[in-house]
C-alpha positions in Angstrom: -4.1 4.5 47.5 -4.4 8.2 48.3 -0.9 8.7 47.4 -1.4 7.1 44.0 -4.2 9.4 43.3 -2.3 12.5 44.4 0.6 11.3 42.2 -1.8 10.7 39.4 -3.3 14.2 39.9 0.1 15.7 40.2 1.2 14.0 37.0 -2.0 15.1 35.2 -1.4 18.7 36.5 2.3 18.5 35.3 1.2 17.2 31.9 -1.5 20.0 31.8 1.1 22.6 32.8 3.6 21.3 30.2 0.9 21.5 27.6 0.1 25.0 28.7 3.8 25.9 28.6 4.1 24.5 25.1 1.1 26.4 24.0 2.6 29.5 25.6 5.9 29.0 23.8 4.0 28.6 20.5 2.0 31.7 21.2 5.2 33.6 22.1 6.9 32.4 18.9 3.8 33.3 16.8 3.6 36.7 18.5 7.3 37.3 17.8 6.8 36.3 14.2 3.8 38.6 13.9 5.8 41.5 15.4 8.6 40.9 13.0 6.1 41.0 10.1 4.6 44.2 11.4 8.1 45.7 11.7 8.8 44.5 8.2 5.5 46.0 7.0 6.4 49.4 8.3 9.8 49.3 6.7 8.2 48.1 3.5 5.6 50.8 3.7 8.4 53.5 4.0 10.3 51.9 1.2 7.1 51.8 -0.9 6.5 55.5 -0.2 10.1 56.3 -1.1 10.0 54.5 -4.3 6.7 56.1 -5.3 8.3 59.5 -4.7 11.3 58.6 -6.7 9.1 57.2 -9.5 7.1 60.4 -9.6 10.3 62.5 -9.7 11.7 60.3 -12.5 8.5 60.6 -14.5 8.5 64.4 -14.1 12.2 64.5 -15.2 11.3 62.3 -18.2 8.4 64.7 -19.1 10.9 67.6 -18.8 13.4 65.8 -20.9 10.8 65.0 -23.6 9.7 68.7 -23.5 13.3 69.9 -23.9 13.9 67.4 -26.7 10.8 68.5 -28.5 11.9 72.1 -28.2 15.3 71.3 -29.5 13.8 69.6 -32.6 11.7 72.6 -33.2 14.6 74.9 -32.9 16.5 72.7 -35.4 13.7 73.0 -37.9 13.5 76.7 -37.4 17.2 77.0 -37.9 17.0 75.0 -41.1 14.1 77.3 -42.3 16.2 80.4 -41.5 19.3 79.0 -43.2 17.3 78.4 -46.4 15.9 82.0 -46.2 19.5 83.4 -45.7 20.6 81.4 -48.6 17.7 82.7 -50.7 18.5 86.2 -49.5 22.2 85.8 -50.4 21.2 84.5 -53.8 18.9 87.4 -54.4 21.6 89.9 -53.3 24.1 88.3 -55.7 21.6 88.4 -58.5 20.8 92.1 -57.7 24.6 92.8 -57.7 24.9 91.1 -61.2 21.9 93.1 -62.4 23.4 96.4 -61.1 26.6 95.7 -62.8 24.8 94.9 -66.0 22.8 98.0 -65.7 26.0 100.0 -65.1 27.6 98.5 -68.2 24.4 99.4 -70.3 24.6 103.0 -69.0 28.2 103.2 -69.9 27.5 101.9 -73.4 24.5 104.2 -73.7 26.6 107.2 -72.6 29.2 106.3 -75.3 26.6 106.0 -77.9 24.2 108.9 -77.3 25.0 112.4 -77.8 24.9 115.1 -75.0 21.4 116.1 -75.9 20.0 112.6 -76.0 21.7 111.8 -72.7 20.0 114.7 -70.9 16.6 113.8 -72.2 17.0 110.3 -70.6 
């Protein structure tokens, strides 16, 4: 009888220890999973920081690019305005040259038509 009870207690203790072992295995697996997640979190946090820095740099570069593009457009407009002014100046110079030639022709004609006295009075 006593042996049966000891056997029963031993079996209960074995069963209890097996349950505890299974619980410890589960806890170990869970702890290992949590550690992996924490390690992944640290990696993800570093990657996130890196991506944020890269994004900030890309945004700054985009702003710089947009600024340069805007300046280029302004310079193109300024060049167009200056080209128009140069053309207007060239046209005015050509008109002035034509007017000078006409004046020279008129002077020559007047010199031929006027006498010496009339020429000196002009």
